[in-house]
N, C-alpha and C positions, 0 to 999 in steps of 0.2 A: 422671830415669830412667824408662823406659817400663814400665808395669805389664804383667803377664801378660794376654794377650788372651783374652776369653771368646767363645764362639759368640754371634752376634747374637741367635739365637733364644732363648738363655737369658736374655739381658738383657731382651728384650721380654716374655718370660714373667713375669719379676719385675715389669716395669712394669705389666702387666695386673693382677697381684695387688695392686699399690699404687695402682691407679686412674689411672696416668699415661696410659693409652690415651685417656682423655677429653681430656686436655690436648693430645695429639697430634692428635686429631680437630679441636679448635678451632684449633690452630696451622696445620694444613694446609688448613683449610676454604677459604680464599680461592683458593689455587692449585688445589685439587681442583675447585672450582666452575668455574674456567676450563677445566680438562681435560674435565669433564663437558659443558660447553657445546659444546666442540669435537666430542665424541662425538655429542651429540644433533643437531648440524648435519649430520654425516655420515648419521645415521639419517634425518633429514628429507629429505636429498637422495635417498636410496635408496627411501624410503617403504616399507620392508619391516621385518617383525619381526626382532628381533636377539637373539642370545645373547651373554652377557658373562661374563668372569671377572675378579676383582680379585685380583692376585697380591701377597701381603703384606697381606692384608685387615684385619689387626688385629681389632677388635671387630665388623667387618662393616658399618660405617656407610655405606661407598660402595656395597657390594653392595645394601643396602636402598634407597639412592637410585636405583640402576640398575633394580632390580626394580620400583620404584614407577612407572616410565615405562610407559605403556600399550602401547608398541611392543616392550617387553622380554618375550620368551617364556621365557627361562631366564637365571638369574644364579647364579653360584657364587663362593665365596670360598676362598682357600687361604692358610694361614699356617703357619710353622714353630714358632710359640710356642703350646704347648698351652693355656695359660691364656687367650690371646686367642680361640682357637676355642671354648673352653668358654663364654666370656662372650658371643660372637656367638650361639651356640646358645641360650643362656638368653634373649637378647633376641628372637630370631627362630628358632623351632624348625622352621619350615616350609621353610627354605632350606638348600642343601647348603654347609656349611662344612667344609672338609677340613683336618685337621692333617697336614702333609706337609713334607718337606725338599726343597728344590730345589738343584741341577738334576735330582736323581734321579727325582723324581715326574713322571709323565705323566698327564694328566687323562682319557685314554681317549675323548676327543671333541675336536672343534674348535669354535672360537668366532668370532663376527663382530667382537667387541671384546675386546681385552686392556687392562685398566687396571692401572696399578701406580704407587704413590707411595712413595718412599723404601725401595726393596727392592734394586734391581739392583746397586748398588755394594757390597753386603755379600757378594756372591759373589766367589770367587777369580778366576773367568773370566767376567765379565758378557757378554763378546762371544759366547761360546758359547751363553749363555742367550738372547741376542737371536736368534741363528741358529735355535735350537730353537723360540722363539716363532714365527718366520716359517715354518719348515718343518713343525712338528709341532702347533702350537696354533691357528693361524689358518686360517679358511676363505679361499678365494680372494676377493679384494676386501675382506677384513677389515682392521681398523685396530688398531695398537698405540699406546697413549697412555701415556707413562711420564714421571713427574716425579722429579727427584733434587735434593737440596739440597747434597750433597757433591760438588764438582767443583773443578778446579784454579783457575778464575777466582774462585770464592767463597772468598776468603782466610780468612774467619772459620771456614769449615768444615774447614780443614786441620788444626786441632788436635783435631778430634772423635775420631779413632781412639784417641788417648791418653786423652782426657778420658772418653769412654764406655767405653773398654777393649775395643774390638772392631776387627778388621781391616776396612779399607775400601779398595776399589779406586779410586784417584784418577785421573781422566781429565780432559783438557781438553775444551772444547766441540767442538773440531775432531776430537779422537780419538773422541768419542761419535758425531759425525756420520759419520765414516768407518766406524765399527762398524755403524751402521744400514745404510749403503749396501752394505757387504761382506756383511751378513747376507741381503741380497736385497730389502730394502724399497725401495719407490718412493714418490714424493711425500713425501720426508722433509723435515720442517720442524722448527724449534725456536723457542722464545721464552722470555722470563723472565716467570714468572707470580707472582701474589700481590700485585699492586698496586704502588704507588710504592716501598715498602720491600721488595718481594718479592725472593726470591733463587732460587726454584724454577726449575731448568732443565727445561723440558718438551720432549720429543721426540715427534713423531708420524710414523708411516709406515704405508704400505698394502702389503698383499700382492698 
């Protein structure tokens, strides 16, 4: 019997209090490093300073990686879990870490890079969020780089909604690809990141 579902932000708030954010950082490191490599390849091609936002930033570890790049002129993190943002600010008080719920929140500026790991499928309508990323969040020519571990082809992940106790939007790789194209992205690509045993489905697209 399915337990009552909680908001994902509440679950991750508790995880931050329990120190589970550090385990998430270690568990996602291999996939995120591939995503960051892709981002920095695009930066190198343009040879221009860039701004970036990490959506679902947790304790801010990816924001700090982006910020440390000499070409990064501004980096921002957003998360719906208050304890995650509090922890990020304690680690790095000089960076903008915003506690906000999506899709309602709008950053008030646009970015050259959107990075997001394990966020999108927690929304009821991730397709609309992709459209908003494209239309409202990205500068012309900017890139979105998004990783997800819960999708139809990753059978092990299909039990997660009940196990974790949160709602998740389950989509196939083809459905995700179509959503990116319909949102307006061009040069849409995807791959499985995380090494030989990796399962992270990474999508990239350009405005």
